[in-house]
BATIDO-809546 format. One record per residue (C-alpha): residue in one letter; x, y, z. Coordinates in steps of 0.2 Angstrom, whole numbers, m for minus. Each point is the difference from the previous one (the first is absolute). Layout:
<nodes>
> type	xx	yy	zz
> A	X	Y	Z;
...
</nodes>
This chain:
<nodes>
> type	xx	yy	zz
> X	182	m68	m74;
> X	m15	m10	6;
> X	0	10	17;
> X	m1	16	m10;
> X	m14	m7	m11;
> X	m10	m5	16;
> X	2	17	8;
> X	m5	8	m16;
> X	m16	m11	m2;
> X	m4	3	19;
> X	1	19	m3;
> X	m10	m1	m16;
> X	m14	m11	8;
> X	m1	12	15;
> X	m2	15	m12;
> X	m13	m9	m10;
> X	m10	m5	16;
> X	1	18	6;
> X	m6	7	m16;
> X	m15	m12	0;
> X	m5	6	17;
> X	1	18	m5;
> X	m12	m3	m15;
> X	m15	m2	12;
> X	3	11	16;
> X	m12	m1	14;
> X	m15	12	m2;
> X	m3	2	19;
> X	8	m4	17;
> X	m11	m6	15;
> X	7	4	17;
> X	m5	1	18;
> X	m14	m14	0;
> X	m10	0	15;
> X	m13	m13	5;
> X	m6	m11	m15;
> X	8	5	m16;
> X	3	m13	m14;
> X	6	0	m18;
> X	m2	m11	m14;
> X	8	m3	m17;
> X	m15	m9	m8;
> X	m15	5	10;
> X	m2	m18	6;
> X	14	m3	13;
> X	2	14	13;
> X	15	2	12;
> X	3	11	14;
> X	9	16	m5;
> X	18	2	6;
> X	6	16	8;
> X	5	6	m18;
> X	m7	m7	m16;
> X	3	6	m18;
> X	m15	m1	m10;
> X	0	m4	m19;
> X	m14	0	m13;
> X	m13	m13	4;
> X	3	0	19;
> X	m14	2	11;
> X	m1	6	18;
> X	m14	m1	13;
> X	m2	6	18;
> X	m12	m8	13;
> X	m11	8	13;
> X	16	5	10;
> X	12	3	m14;
> X	9	15	m7;
> X	16	3	m10;
> X	9	14	m9;
> X	1	m1	m19;
> X	13	10	m9;
> X	0	3	m19;
> X	17	m4	m6;
> X	m1	13	m15;
> X	m7	15	10;
> X	5	m4	18;
> X	m18	4	5;
> X	m5	m10	16;
> X	m17	m5	4;
> X	m8	m10	15;
> X	m10	m16	m3;
> X	m13	m1	13;
> X	m10	m14	7;
> X	m10	m11	m13;
> X	10	7	m15;
> X	4	m10	m16;
> X	11	6	m14;
> X	8	m6	m16;
> X	16	6	m8;
> X	m3	3	m18;
> X	11	8	m14;
> X	9	13	11;
> X	m15	4	11;
> X	m10	m7	15;
> X	m18	m5	m3;
> X	m12	0	14;
> X	m11	m15	0;
</nodes>
């Protein structure tokens, strides 16, 4: 009986965790970074962009003098290229150019 209860709780926890992630899906996906491409969650700490990075509301992306990347809108599928010296912020289902 205890084993069945543990299994039920594990499945329930996994389901609740999945539902929580689905509540705030990514707004955009950053791919194909080349040169200096960085992202930030708070605007203070910047990290090199990995090969693929999902971007949520509040995230920022910047490219350096040699940087470029592809940005894909998750809702529409529209792809855009970020060129050198770009800076964007992900806001409420959109991308804001800074």
